[in-house]
C-alpha positions as CSV (number, residue, x, y, z in Angstrom):
1,M,179.0,-69.0,66.9
2,D,175.7,-70.2,68.3
3,K,174.7,-73.8,69.1
4,M,172.3,-74.0,66.2
5,A,174.9,-73.1,63.7
6,D,177.4,-75.6,65.3
7,L,174.8,-78.4,64.8
8,F,173.6,-77.4,61.4
9,P,176.2,-76.1,58.9
10,E,173.4,-74.9,56.6
11,V,172.2,-72.4,59.2
12,R,175.8,-71.1,59.5
13,A,176.0,-70.8,55.7
14,L,172.6,-69.0,55.5
15,K,173.7,-66.5,58.2
16,R,177.0,-65.9,56.4
17,D,175.5,-65.5,52.9
18,L,172.7,-63.0,53.7
19,P,172.8,-59.7,51.9
20,E,173.7,-56.6,54.0
21,G,170.9,-55.5,56.3
22,M,169.1,-58.9,56.2
23,V,168.8,-61.0,59.3
24,A,167.7,-64.6,59.5
25,I,165.0,-65.2,62.2
26,E,164.9,-68.5,63.9
27,S,161.6,-70.1,64.9
28,K,160.7,-69.3,68.5
29,T,159.6,-73.0,69.0
30,G,162.5,-74.5,67.1
31,A,159.9,-76.0,64.7
32,K,160.8,-76.4,61.0
33,L,158.9,-74.0,58.7
34,K,156.4,-75.2,56.2
35,H,158.5,-75.2,53.0
36,N,162.0,-75.3,54.5
37,N,162.2,-71.5,54.0
38,Q,163.9,-69.1,56.4
39,K,162.1,-66.0,57.7
40,I,164.2,-62.9,57.1
41,K,164.0,-59.5,58.8
42,Y,164.9,-56.6,56.5
43,D,164.0,-52.9,56.3
44,G,161.7,-53.2,59.4
45,F,159.6,-56.1,57.9
46,V,159.6,-59.8,58.3
47,F,159.6,-61.8,55.1
48,D,158.6,-65.4,54.7
49,S,161.8,-66.2,52.7
50,L,165.1,-64.8,51.5
51,K,163.7,-64.8,48.0
52,E,160.8,-62.5,49.0
53,A,163.1,-60.2,50.9
54,K,165.5,-59.9,47.9
55,R,162.5,-59.2,45.6
56,W,161.4,-56.4,48.0
57,Q,164.8,-54.9,47.7
58,E,164.6,-55.0,43.9
59,L,161.2,-53.5,43.9
60,Q,162.3,-50.7,46.2
61,T,165.1,-49.9,43.7
62,L,162.5,-49.8,40.9
63,A,160.4,-47.5,43.0
64,K,163.3,-45.1,43.6
65,S,164.1,-45.0,39.9
66,G,160.4,-44.1,39.2
67,E,159.6,-47.2,37.1
68,I,157.0,-48.3,39.6
69,I,154.8,-46.4,42.1
70,S,152.5,-47.2,45.1
71,L,154.5,-50.2,46.2
72,T,152.9,-52.0,49.1
73,R,153.4,-55.4,50.9
74,Q,150.8,-57.9,52.1
75,N,147.9,-56.3,50.4
76,R,144.6,-58.0,51.1
77,I,142.6,-58.5,47.9
78,P,139.0,-59.8,48.1
79,C,138.0,-62.4,45.5
80,V,134.3,-62.0,44.9
81,I,132.3,-64.2,42.5
82,N,128.6,-63.5,41.8
83,G,128.4,-61.2,44.8
84,H,129.9,-63.8,47.2
85,K,133.3,-63.3,48.8
86,V,135.2,-66.6,48.1
87,F,138.4,-65.7,49.9
88,T,140.8,-62.8,50.5
89,Y,144.2,-63.2,48.8
90,V,147.2,-61.7,50.5
91,A,149.6,-60.5,47.8
92,D,153.3,-60.3,48.7
93,F,153.6,-57.1,46.6
94,H,151.2,-54.7,44.8
95,Y,152.3,-51.8,42.7
96,K,151.7,-49.9,39.5
97,C,154.3,-50.3,36.7
98,L,154.5,-47.0,34.8
99,I,156.2,-48.5,31.8
100,Q,153.3,-50.9,31.1
101,N,150.8,-48.6,32.7
102,K,149.3,-51.6,34.6
103,W,148.7,-52.5,38.2
104,I,150.7,-55.6,39.3
105,I,149.9,-58.2,41.9
106,E,153.0,-60.1,42.6
107,D,153.7,-63.2,44.7
108,S,157.2,-64.6,45.4
109,K,156.8,-68.3,45.5
110,G,159.2,-71.2,45.6
111,W,156.6,-73.9,46.1
112,K,153.2,-73.8,44.4
113,T,150.7,-75.9,46.2
114,P,147.4,-77.0,44.6
115,I,145.4,-74.5,46.6
116,Y,147.8,-71.7,45.6
117,K,147.3,-72.6,41.9
118,L,143.6,-72.5,42.3
119,K,143.7,-69.2,44.1
120,M,145.8,-67.8,41.3
121,K,143.3,-68.8,38.7
122,V,140.4,-67.2,40.7
123,L,142.5,-64.1,41.3
124,K,143.3,-63.7,37.6
125,A,139.6,-64.2,36.8
126,C,138.4,-61.6,39.3
127,Y,141.0,-59.0,38.3
128,P,141.5,-59.4,34.5
129,D,142.9,-55.8,34.2
130,F,145.7,-56.6,36.6
131,E,149.0,-58.3,35.7
132,V,149.5,-61.2,38.1
133,L,153.2,-62.1,38.4
134,E,154.7,-65.1,40.2
135,T,158.4,-64.5,40.9
C-alpha cells in the first residue's frame, strides 16, 4: 500500500471501491482539488469525478443499445446573445436521444456554484430546442 493511502484511509477506500477499469489519479502537486472530487481515468479519458466517469459508462451502454447516438465528451458550446459571444460552455456530455428525438446537453455536477447556475440559465435560453440535463 502506498504512503498516501496509509495516511488517509479515505484514499485507500476510494481506490478499493472503484469500478473495474477505473483508476484514481492523484494530484501531481499533492494539492486538494476544488470540490473534494477525485479525478478518474477510464476508457482512455480523464474525468473530473467518479460520478462523471460512471455516467460516461452508463451513456456508453445506452449508445451500444441504440437508445442514444452521437455521444461526445467535453463539447464546446458557444453562448451568443444579440450577436455577442458571452462565453463558451464545455458540456460533460452531448448526444441525441432517439426515444425523445432530442439533442441532450448533460453536465454531471455534485456542487452547483452561482456562476454555474447562471451559465445554465443562459445555455437554456440560447438553446431552447435542446434538453439540458444536470445529473
